[in-house]
Structure formats: C-alpha cells, structure tokens
N, C-alpha and C positions, 0 to 999 in steps of 0.2 A: 504494500500499500504506500502511495506517494503522498507527501504533504501537499495540499492544495495551494499553500502559500509560497514555499520555496522549492517545491518539486523534489525534496530529498526523501530518503527512505524513512518510514515511520514504523514504530513497534506497537504491538498490542498494549492497551492500557486500560484494561477492565471494560465495563459496560456502563452505558448511561441509564437514566431512569426508565427509558422506554424499552430497555433490553438490547439495544443495538450495540455492536462492537465499537469500542472506543480506541483511538490510536493517539500516540504522541510522537511528534517529529523529533528525531535524534539530533537535529542541527538547531532549529529555532525553538524547540521545546513547546511548540503550540500543540494543543489537543483538538481533536475533531472526531466525529462519529461517522460511521458508515451507515447512512440511512437508506433504506430501500426506496425504490421509486413508488410514488403514490399516484396511481392513475386517476384516483377520485379526489385528489387534493386533500382537503382536511375532513372529508366525510368519513364517518366511522362505520358506515355500512359494510358488512363483509363482502368481499369481491364476488363470491359465488352467488350471493343473494342479489347483488347489483346486476350481474349478468343475466340472472333470471328475469329481473324486472325489465331490463333492456330488450330481452327477447320477446317478452309479452308486448311491449310498446311497438316493436317493429313488426309484429304480427297483426297489428290492427286493433289492439285492445285500448280502451280508454284509460284514463288515470284511475278512476274509481274501480274499474274492472281489475286493473293491475294490483290495486290495494287489496281487493277481496281475495284474489288468487294467491298473492305472495305474502300477505300479512304485514307488509311494510307500510308505515304511516304515509298518508297522502302528501304531506309537506316534504317528506324525504324522497318520495318518488318524483315530485316536481323538481326538487333541487338536483336530483340525479339526472333528470332529463336535461335541465338547463346546463349543468356542468359538462356532460358528455356531448350534448348537441353543439355547444359553442366550440368545443375542441374539434369535433368532426368537421364543422364548417371551415375553421381555419386550416385544418389538415388538407381538406379537399381543394381549397383555394390555392394552396401551395403546390399540391401534387398535380393538379390539372393545369399545366402550363405548356403551351406549344405542343399539344397533342396532335398526332397525325389524323386528319379528318378530311373527308371529301364531300359528303352529303350531310348537311346539318338541317334539322327541322326545329322551329321555335314556335312556341305557343304560350298563352297565359291562361291559368286556371283560377277560377274565382273561389274565394273563401272570405271569411270575415272574422273579426276579433271583437269580442265584447257584445256587439250588436250589429245588425245589418245597417247599411248606409241610409236606408229610408227611415229607420228608427232614429238614427243619429240626427238626421235632418229634422225630423218631427220634434225632437227634444231640443233642437238648436244648440247642439254641442259643437265645440270648436277643437276638440282634441284630435291630434293626428294619429295616435296609436290605437284608435278604435274605428270600427266601421269596415268597409270592404278592404280586403287584403288579397291582391293578386300575386300569384307565384308565377314568374316567367321561367320557362324551362327550355333548354336547348339540348337535343339528343342527336347523337350520331346514328345515321340510319343503319349502317352495317354492323357496328359493334354494340349498339343500344346503350352506349355510354352517355351518361348525363354530363355534358361538358361544362355547363354553367347554369346557375339558377339565381334568381333574385326576388326577394319579397318586397312589394311596395304597392303603390297605387297604379291604376291603369291610365297613365298619362305620359306625356312626352319626356319628362325628366327621368322617370324610372325606366322607361324604355331605352333611353340612352345609356343609363348605367348598366342595364342588363346586356345590351349588345357590346358594350365595352368589355364586359366579362367574357363574352363569346369570342371577341377578337383576341383577347389575351390568352384564352385557353386553347386556341387553334393555331396552326401554322400552314403556310402555303395558301393556295387559292381554293376556296371552298364554294360549294353551291349552297345557298341559304334559302330555305322555303319558309314562308310565314303565311298567316291569314291576311285578310284585308284591313287590319287595324291601321288607320291612317298614319300614326306616328312612326311606323316601321321604316318606310323608305328614307325619310330624312335622318332618322336615327342610325341607319346603316351607313349612310354617307359620313355622319359625324364620327361614328365609332371606328370605322375602318380607314377613313382618310384616303391616303394614296395607295393603300394596299388593295390589290384587285380582288373583287368578290362578285360572284354571280348570284344576284338576288331576284327571286320571283315570288309572287303572291298567288294564293289560291283561294277563291271565294266560292262557297257552295250555295247553290240555289235550292230552296226547299219548297215543296208543295204545301199549299195551305189546306188545313183540315178544320172542320167545324169543332172538333173536340180537342184541339191542340191545347196544351198547357206548358208551363215554363220548363218542366223537366223532360219533356218528350217533343223534340223538334219534329217537323214534318219530314216526309221522305225526300231524300236528295234526288232531284230531277236533273241536275246539271252542275257543272263546275266552270269557273272562269279563271284561266291561268293568264297572269300578266307579268311579263319580264319588266323589272324595275331598273336594274343596272347590271353591267357586265354582259355576259353571254350565257344565261342559264339554259340548260337543256329542258325543253318543255315537257318531255316525258318524265323527267325526274322531279318536277315541281310537285311536291306532295307533302301533306301534313298528317297523313293517316297514322304514322308511327308515334308521333308525339301526342296525338289525340288518344291513341290506345294507351299510352303511358299515363294519361290523365286518369283513366279508369283505375290503373294500378295504384296511383297515389290515393285515390278516394277509398280503395279497399284496404291498403296497408297502413294508412295514417288516419286514425279515428277522427282527428280534428278536421279532416277534409270530407268526412262522410256527411251526406245531406240529411236533413230532417232528423237530426239528433240534438241532444243537449250537451254533447261532448265537445262543442266548439271551444276554441281558445278564449280565455278571458284576459290574457295579457299578450302583447305583441312579442315580447322577448321569448315567452314560452312557445308561441307559434313558430317563430323562427328557429328556435332550438330543436323543436320536433321535426321540422323539415331538414335541418342539418343532419340529424341522426338518420332520418329516412334515406336521404340521398347517399350517404356514406355506406349504409348497409346495402342499398340497392346496387351500388357500383362494385363493392369489394366483397360482400358476404353472400348475397343471395344469387345462386345460379339462375340464369335466364333460360326460360323454356324453349325459346326459338333459336338459341345459339348452338353451333355445332359442338359435339363432344370433343374432349381432348384425347391424348394418346391413352389415358387410363380408362377411357370409356365414360367419364363423368362429364356432365354439362358444365359449361364455363360461365363465369361471371362477366359482365361488361368490361371490368378492369382487366381481366385476363385476355379477352378478345382484343382489347386495345393495346396490349403489350405492357401494361403497367405493373403486372404481377404474374407469377407463374402458377398460382393455385388459389382456390377459394379461401378467403380468410374466415376465421371464426370471429365472433364478437369480441372475444378477449384480445385477439391480435389487432383488431381494429382499434380497440380502446387503448392498447399499449402504444400503437403507432401514433394515434392522435395525441396521446399524453406526452410522449417523448419527442414529438416533432419540434 
C-alpha cells in the first residue's frame, strides 16, 4: 500500500472505527485507511437489497409496489432511485461520445410531473418543474442504441439542447429522421452547424373516426416524407423504431404509464428514473430483435454498438456508474 501524500510504502497500522484496515506511511508518518468503494455513497442500505429494488424499478414497478415487495421504506427507495439515476445519467453522457451511427431516429414522448399542463394553467401556477415533461429520444436504427435523451418542454430551446446531445454522441455523416415538429429543422441546423447531416421528416396522415379518443389515433392512411437538409434517402426516412421504443418506455418505466397515479411528483425524480431506465436498456437488458452473439445469447444495444462485449448485470452497471 502506497501513501496517498508522498507515494512511499506504508505499513499496516491497526483498524479504524469502521473496521477498515489502517496504514501508516514509513516516511511522512501520516495515517490513512483503506476504505472500500461505496457505490451508494452514504446510504446504509445493503447492496443486495438495493440491487433488488433497482431490478423491480427497471421492470416497470412503481415506488409503492417496490416498497411492498422489498420491504424497504419509501423514502429510501426514492433516495436510491435518485442516487443511482443521477450516476447513470452522467455515466451515459460520458460513454456515448462519437459513437458510430448511420441511421438515427428522434422523437419526443409526453409525460408530466406533479400535474398535467391544463391543470397547471387552470390553477395559474408559474413553476417550471411541474406540468408537461417531454422526453426527447434518439435511437440508432441498426443497433437500437439510445444515443441521446433529454427531458424538458416541447419547445425550440429544449429541442436545440437535445439535438446538440445527438451531435455530440455521433460521428460522421448520419441520416436523421424526425416527425413534423416545426422546431426540428432549425434546431438541426443550429446543433450540427457545418457538419453534414441528412435530415428528413415523416408526417403521418390519419383517418378520422367518429369514436376517436386521445389514446387511440385513427388508422394511418398515408405518410408525407420531406427532405429538410442534406441528401436523405427517402426510403430510409422512418420513425417506426423510435415510436416502438416509446411503447417500451411506457411498459418498463411506471412513471410513463398512462392512466395511473404512479406519475412523478418531482422533476428530479422523473429525470433520475429516466436515467436509470436508459442505462439499463443500453447495457443490461438484451434486445429481442438483435442478433445473437457467438455464445448463442441475445445482445444488448451497447454490445451491438461495440461499447461492451457482454450483457452487464445491474451490479456492474452500478459499479461502472459509481467509479466513473
């Protein structure tokens, strides 16, 4: 063991109050302890119990359902979610840099924090961290890797922030497909600048029905593909894969499930839950549509993109996010 101050050899010097091995430098005589890594920071929750709670959360359970199954207090589960979710968000932002990508699809999925926007308007509240919360998502078509995501409002500012994340996460010339949301074309020009990008939009035309309601759009009767910049391949302008991923988000993240009372009450909790979900989706959960590896097992999006060689466990994800 080397002294962290002068890098000289140190000898064992008993144990500290926590039971960790204590050392004393033979040169500068300073003492220090060999403290093990704490992936949960100062939380006293046992690691196996914490992993069990995280597994429940990533399988679509709500906070209260996780409390009932695990026996862990609600405040502890929320603190665990925020702690791990924030670490996973930082870890992914650093890992997903200049990833090889060809065909990228982007979309925004609606959610809300605290209350819906119409309720916020009726109550005349001016708080920015409640109301509608849109999650912008960019997915690579071949590897199914989530390249970037951003939680914010559905406006020009947050669209620019999201596409700047997409630009940072990819390299080379990509084809980018989005829906007809008007801020997308100018935001693409702002985010990519002089970097060449082939951007096209796809707008679906729906048939009208007498019994239409907000959760069941009409039958798609046509699509309109519009090249916006660069030279996009018309046959590759598609948003089907990212829209299918929206269903996965609503199934695997209870806060995004419609018509429940499991919605987020705080913005930071909502963002942490998304950070945990996206990290588990990319590195832990094998994707059903991806080809199997040499061992005959299905691969994760991170494996397909060449970021790792095997599916991670939640423990390995937690350790990687904590030591990053």
